[in-house]
C-alpha positions in Angstrom: -80.0 178.8 111.9 -81.9 175.7 111.2 -79.0 174.4 109.0 -76.4 175.1 111.7 -78.6 173.5 114.3 -78.7 170.3 112.2 -75.0 170.3 111.6 -73.9 170.7 115.3 -75.3 167.3 116.5 -73.6 165.6 113.5 -70.3 167.2 114.2 -70.5 166.5 117.9 -71.1 162.8 117.1 -68.3 162.6 114.5 -65.7 164.4 116.6 -66.9 163.4 120.0 -64.3 162.7 122.7 -63.2 159.1 122.8 -65.7 157.1 124.8 -65.3 153.6 126.3 -67.6 151.9 123.8 -65.9 153.6 120.8 -62.5 152.6 122.0 -63.6 149.0 122.7 -65.1 148.7 119.2 -61.9 150.1 117.6 -59.6 147.8 119.5 -61.8 144.8 118.6 -61.8 146.0 114.9 -58.0 146.1 115.0 -57.8 142.7 116.6 -60.3 141.1 114.1 -59.2 142.8 110.9 -55.6 143.8 111.4 -54.0 141.2 113.8 -55.9 138.0 113.2 -55.9 137.8 109.4 -52.2 138.6 109.3 -51.1 136.4 112.2 -50.7 133.1 110.3 -48.1 134.8 108.0 -46.3 136.6 110.8 -43.5 134.0 111.4 -42.4 134.0 107.8 -42.9 137.8 107.5 -40.5 138.2 110.5 -38.0 136.0 108.7 -38.2 138.1 105.6 -41.2 136.9 103.6 -42.8 138.7 100.6 -44.2 142.2 100.8 -47.7 142.3 102.2 -48.6 146.0 102.3 -51.4 145.6 99.7 -52.9 142.8 101.7 -52.8 144.9 104.9 -54.9 147.6 103.1 -57.3 144.9 101.8 -57.8 143.6 105.4 -58.7 147.2 106.5 -61.1 147.7 103.6 -62.9 144.4 104.1 -63.0 144.9 107.9 -64.5 148.4 107.6 -67.3 147.3 105.4 -68.0 143.9 107.0 -68.1 145.4 110.6 -71.4 147.1 109.8 -73.2 143.8 109.0 -74.4 140.9 111.1 -72.2 138.2 112.6 -72.6 135.6 109.9 -71.7 138.1 107.2 -68.6 139.2 109.2 -67.5 135.6 109.7 -68.0 134.7 106.0 -66.1 137.8 105.0 -63.3 136.9 107.4 -63.1 133.3 106.1 -63.0 134.5 102.5 -60.4 137.1 103.3 -58.2 134.6 105.0 -58.5 132.1 102.2 -57.5 134.8 99.7 -54.6 136.0 101.8 -53.3 132.4 102.1 -53.5 131.9 98.3 -51.7 135.1 97.6 -49.0 134.4 100.2 -48.3 130.9 98.8 -48.3 132.3 95.2 -45.8 135.0 96.2 -43.5 132.6 98.0 -43.3 130.4 95.0 -43.2 133.1 92.3 -46.6 132.1 91.0 -49.9 133.7 90.0 -52.9 132.9 92.2 -54.6 131.4 89.2 -51.9 128.7 89.0 -52.5 127.8 92.7 -56.2 127.5 92.0 -55.6 125.3 88.9 -54.0 122.5 91.0 -56.1 122.9 94.2 -58.0 119.7 93.3 -54.8 117.8 93.5 -54.1 118.8 97.1 -54.5 115.1 98.1 -51.3 114.3 96.2 -49.4 116.6 98.6 -48.2 115.7 102.1 -48.0 119.0 104.0 -47.8 117.1 107.3 -44.3 116.1 106.3 -43.1 119.6 106.8 -43.0 121.2 110.3 -43.3 124.6 108.6 -46.6 123.7 107.0 -47.9 122.1 110.2 -47.2 125.3 112.1 -48.9 127.4 109.4 -51.9 125.1 109.4 -52.1 125.3 113.1 -52.0 129.0 113.1 -54.8 129.2 110.5 -57.0 127.0 112.7 -56.2 129.0 115.8 -57.0 132.3 113.9 -60.4 131.0 112.7 -61.3 129.9 116.2 -60.4 133.3 117.7 -62.2 135.1 114.9 -65.4 133.1 115.4 -65.4 134.3 119.0 -64.2 137.9 118.6 -66.4 138.7 115.6 -69.5 138.4 117.8 -68.4 141.6 119.6 -69.0 145.1 118.3 -66.2 146.4 115.9 -67.9 149.0 113.8 -66.0 152.3 113.6 -68.5 155.0 114.8 -67.1 158.5 114.4 -64.5 160.0 112.2 -61.9 159.9 114.9 -62.1 156.1 115.0 -62.0 155.9 111.2 -59.0 158.1 111.2 -57.4 156.0 113.9 -58.0 152.9 111.8 -56.6 154.5 108.7 -53.5 155.6 110.6 -53.0 152.1 112.0 -53.3 150.6 108.6 -51.0 153.1 107.0 -48.4 152.5 109.7 -48.5 148.7 109.4 -48.4 148.8 105.6 -45.5 151.3 105.6 -43.6 149.3 108.1 -44.1 146.2 105.9 -42.9 148.0 102.8 -39.8 149.2 104.5 -39.1 145.7 105.8 -39.6 143.9 102.5 -38.4 146.4 99.9 -34.7 145.2 99.8 -35.8 141.6 99.0 -38.8 142.5 96.7 -37.0 141.3 93.5 -37.0 137.7 94.8 -40.8 137.5 94.8 -43.4 137.8 92.0 -40.9 138.0 89.2 -42.9 138.7 86.1 -41.3 139.0 82.7 -41.7 142.6 81.4 -43.2 142.8 77.9 -39.9 144.0 76.5 -37.7 141.6 78.4 -35.0 140.2 76.1 -35.2 136.5 75.8 -32.5 134.1 76.9 -32.3 130.5 78.0 -29.7 127.8 78.6 -30.8 125.9 75.4 -30.3 129.1 73.4 -27.0 130.0 75.0 -25.6 126.5 74.3 -26.9 126.2 70.8 -28.6 123.0 72.0 -30.3 122.3 68.6 -26.8 122.2 67.0 -25.9 119.4 69.3 -28.7 117.3 67.9 -27.0 116.2 64.7 -28.5 112.7 64.8 -25.2 111.0 65.8 -25.8 111.1 69.5 -28.6 111.4 72.0 -29.4 114.8 73.7 -30.9 115.4 77.1 -32.2 118.3 79.1 -32.4 118.2 82.9 -34.4 120.9 84.6 -33.4 120.8 88.3 -36.1 121.9 90.7 -35.1 125.1 92.6 -31.5 125.0 91.5 -30.6 128.7 91.9 -27.3 130.5 91.3 -25.5 131.0 94.6 -24.2 134.5 95.5 -22.3 133.3 98.5 -18.8 132.0 97.8 -18.9 128.8 99.7 -22.2 127.8 98.1 -20.9 128.7 94.6 -17.8 126.5 95.1 -19.9 123.6 96.5 -22.4 123.8 93.6 -19.5 123.8 91.1 -18.0 120.8 92.7 -21.2 118.9 92.5 -21.5 119.2 88.7 -17.7 119.0 87.9 -17.1 115.9 90.0 -14.3 113.7 88.6 -16.7 111.0 87.5 -18.5 113.5 85.2 -15.3 115.2 84.1 -13.9 111.9 83.0 -16.7 111.4 80.5 -17.8 114.9 79.5 -16.4 118.2 78.5 -18.0 120.6 81.0 -19.0 124.2 80.4 -21.1 126.4 82.7 -23.1 129.6 82.6 -26.3 131.3 83.8 -29.5 132.5 82.4 -32.4 134.8 83.4 -35.5 133.3 85.0 -39.0 134.5 85.7 -41.6 133.0 88.0 -42.0 129.3 88.7 -41.2 125.9 87.4 -43.6 125.7 84.5 -42.3 129.0 83.2 -38.8 127.6 83.4 -39.9 124.6 81.4 -41.4 126.8 78.7 -38.3 128.9 78.7 -36.0 126.0 78.0 -38.3 123.9 75.8 -40.2 126.6 73.8 -37.7 129.5 73.7 -40.0 132.2 75.0 -41.3 133.8 78.2 -44.7 132.1 78.7 -46.5 129.5 80.6 -48.4 126.2 80.0 -52.0 127.6 80.0 -51.1 129.3 76.7 -50.5 126.0 75.1 -53.9 124.8 73.8 -52.9 123.6 70.3 -49.8 121.7 69.0 -46.7 124.0 69.1 -44.3 123.0 66.3 -41.7 125.5 67.4 -40.9 123.9 70.7 -37.8 121.9 71.1 -39.4 118.4 71.4 -41.5 119.0 68.2 -38.5 120.3 66.3 -36.3 117.3 67.3 -39.1 114.9 66.5 -39.2 116.3 62.9 -35.4 115.6 62.8 -36.0 111.9 63.5 -35.5 112.0 67.3 -37.8 110.0 69.6 -38.9 112.3 72.4 -39.5 111.2 76.0 -40.3 113.2 79.1 -39.7 112.0 82.7 -41.0 113.5 85.9 -41.4 111.8 89.3 -44.7 113.4 90.3 -48.3 113.2 89.2 -49.0 113.7 85.4 -52.0 115.9 86.4 -50.0 118.4 88.4 -49.9 121.6 86.3 -51.7 119.7 83.5 -48.5 118.1 82.2 -50.2 115.1 80.6 -52.1 117.6 78.5 -49.5 120.0 77.3 -46.4 117.8 77.1 -47.8 116.1 74.0 -48.7 119.4 72.5 -45.1 120.6 72.5 -43.9 117.4 70.9 -43.3 114.7 73.6 -44.3 111.2 72.2 -43.7 109.3 75.5 -44.1 110.4 79.1 -43.1 108.6 82.3 -44.5 110.0 85.5 -44.5 108.7 89.1 -46.6 105.6 88.7 -44.6 104.4 85.6 -41.2 105.2 87.1 -41.9 103.5 90.5 -43.3 100.5 88.6 -40.0 100.4 86.6 -37.9 100.3 89.8 -37.5 103.8 91.1 -38.0 104.0 94.9 -40.6 106.2 96.5 -39.3 109.4 98.3 -41.6 110.9 100.9 -41.7 114.7 101.0 -44.3 117.4 100.9 -44.3 116.5 97.1 -44.0 112.7 97.4 -42.9 110.8 94.3 -40.2 108.8 92.6 -36.7 109.3 94.0 -34.7 111.5 91.7 -31.5 109.5 92.3 -33.1 106.4 90.8 -34.4 107.9 87.6 -31.0 108.3 85.7 -30.6 104.5 85.8 -33.9 104.1 84.1 -33.1 106.8 81.5 -29.7 105.2 80.8 -31.4 101.8 80.3 -33.9 103.4 77.8 -31.0 105.2 76.0 -29.0 102.0 75.7 -31.9 100.1 74.2 -32.9 102.9 71.7 -32.8 102.2 68.0 -33.0 105.9 66.9 -31.6 109.1 68.4 -33.4 110.2 71.5 -34.3 113.5 73.0 -34.8 113.0 76.8 -36.3 115.6 79.1 -36.2 115.1 82.8 -37.8 117.5 85.3 -36.5 116.6 88.8 -38.8 116.6 91.9 -37.1 115.9 95.2 -35.6 119.4 95.7 -39.0 121.0 95.7 -39.2 123.2 98.9 -39.6 122.6 101.7 -37.2 119.6 101.7 -37.8 117.6 104.8 -35.2 115.7 106.8 -35.6 112.0 106.3 -33.6 108.9 105.6 -35.4 108.1 102.3 -34.3 111.4 100.8 -30.9 111.1 102.5 -31.4 114.5 104.0 -31.2 113.6 107.6 -28.0 114.5 109.4 -27.1 116.7 106.5 -23.4 117.4 105.9 -22.8 119.4 102.7 -21.6 123.0 103.4 -19.4 122.8 106.4 -20.3 122.7 110.1 -21.3 126.4 110.4 -23.5 126.6 107.3 -25.0 123.1 107.8 -26.2 124.1 111.3 -27.4 127.6 110.4 -29.0 126.8 107.0 -30.5 123.3 107.2 -32.9 123.8 104.3 -30.0 125.0 102.1 -27.9 122.0 103.2 -30.8 119.5 102.3 -31.2 121.2 98.9 -27.5 120.6 98.1 -27.8 117.0 99.3 -30.5 116.4 96.8 -28.6 118.0 94.0 -25.5 116.1 95.0 -27.4 112.8 94.7 -28.8 113.8 91.3 -25.3 114.6 90.0 -24.0 111.3 91.4 -26.8 109.4 89.8 -26.1 111.0 86.4 -22.4 110.2 86.8 -23.3 106.6 87.6 -25.6 106.5 84.5 -22.8 107.7 82.2 -20.2 105.4 83.6 -22.2 102.2 83.1 -21.0 99.8 80.3 -23.0 100.4 77.1 -24.0 104.0 77.9 -24.3 105.6 74.4 -22.9 109.0 73.4 -25.2 111.6 75.0 -24.9 115.4 75.5 -26.6 116.6 78.7 -27.7 120.1 79.5 -28.6 120.7 83.2 -30.3 124.0 84.2 -32.2 125.4 87.2 -35.9 126.4 86.8 -35.9 129.2 89.4 -34.2 130.3 92.6 -35.0 128.3 95.7 -38.1 130.0 97.4 -36.9 129.7 101.0 -39.2 131.0 103.7 -36.2 132.6 105.5 -35.0 135.7 103.6 -31.4 135.2 104.8 -31.4 131.8 103.0 -33.2 133.2 100.0 -30.7 136.1 99.7 -27.9 133.6 99.3 -29.1 133.0 95.7 -29.3 135.4 92.8 -32.9 136.7 92.5 -32.7 137.0 88.7 -30.5 134.1 87.3 -30.2 130.3 87.5 -27.1 128.3 86.6 -26.7 125.8 83.7 -24.1 123.1 83.1 -23.4 121.5 79.7 -21.9 118.0 79.6 -20.7 117.2 76.1 -20.0 113.5 75.7 -16.3 112.6 75.4 -15.6 109.0 74.2 -13.5 107.0 76.6 -9.8 107.0 75.8 -8.6 103.7 74.4 -5.7 102.2 76.2 -2.4 102.5 74.5 -1.4 99.4 72.6 
């Protein structure tokens, strides 16, 4: 009897009818730990962003534990949770691991997020959420009674399940990690790039930022026209194909330059098997060009380890005459770099291996005159209006191809074979734009130098 007497008050408290204080605490818990931490990501989620079901469960778990502590613990937990959610979201959008975001966080001053309306809206939402949380977390939100805990679990399950259903069809375009048994392939492998390097002509690899393989017919036709333009067709034999990609830009670089699925943190000692090192042993001078900071993703450290003898980054390129292009990732204008490369090739006394990683098509691409992305006209009136980010991306690629064509047509341009390949699909915030590109493959274009025809005598 004594045992039953002790159990009854416990049961009555656990399963007591919903009271006003309990309901108020539950609603405040839902506001503070379900709505507010997910609110900054809601616009992109609605447009088809990455799956966030695990993060929704994390919010619930942190909220359940933190709600039993004092205000400053709750606020600190909320701030830490929001910071983590932001890192995970950015990493998912750009097919990166959170550790890679953390590795470049010290270089955030090199970025210009204010150039992008999307980033400004996201930043504004983060500030608003923190202000609301600082206010609401002062109010009771601890779940007293099993019925409120069950209600919280049911709410969390419903939101996570709804997010899973929303995102499952596009899940393959986010967080693409190479399986351990994934067969390797790359554009440099498919084209037998090393065989082109016979010492009689220069060779060049161009990795084009965010150049994905279109699945939509109009975009596929337009991309083909960019790289088979008459000015290039007159000087090169052109072949095209596609290759599998995983993750972000640096993995694309390792794929093409080192012939494996991997990433730059793995490179801690000289790697003699990478393409630049191999070509250097064959007597080629090796030179890497990139219009952004040498510190970004540690390129000034690992480029020499894979065999690059010379490197030209933003400061060097702009000092040599490249214009400055403002963007979220500001740097040297891509359309000016081929002229500098062509000048270096023409002056070379030995065969050259040139590697160029483009910059300006890094998303989001803003609309401005310096990038020549304002008043974009690339895909036809309907697509230009409905998909402005896609249009701007094609405008950047078009300028890049035009600059390469201009480089090749200049008097004195030496025989050079050029391989052009995308690093990854474009990570658009809108899923309808993202789904216009293959989620597993990127295109490549091989330009094999063809000597100018001599006029008939």
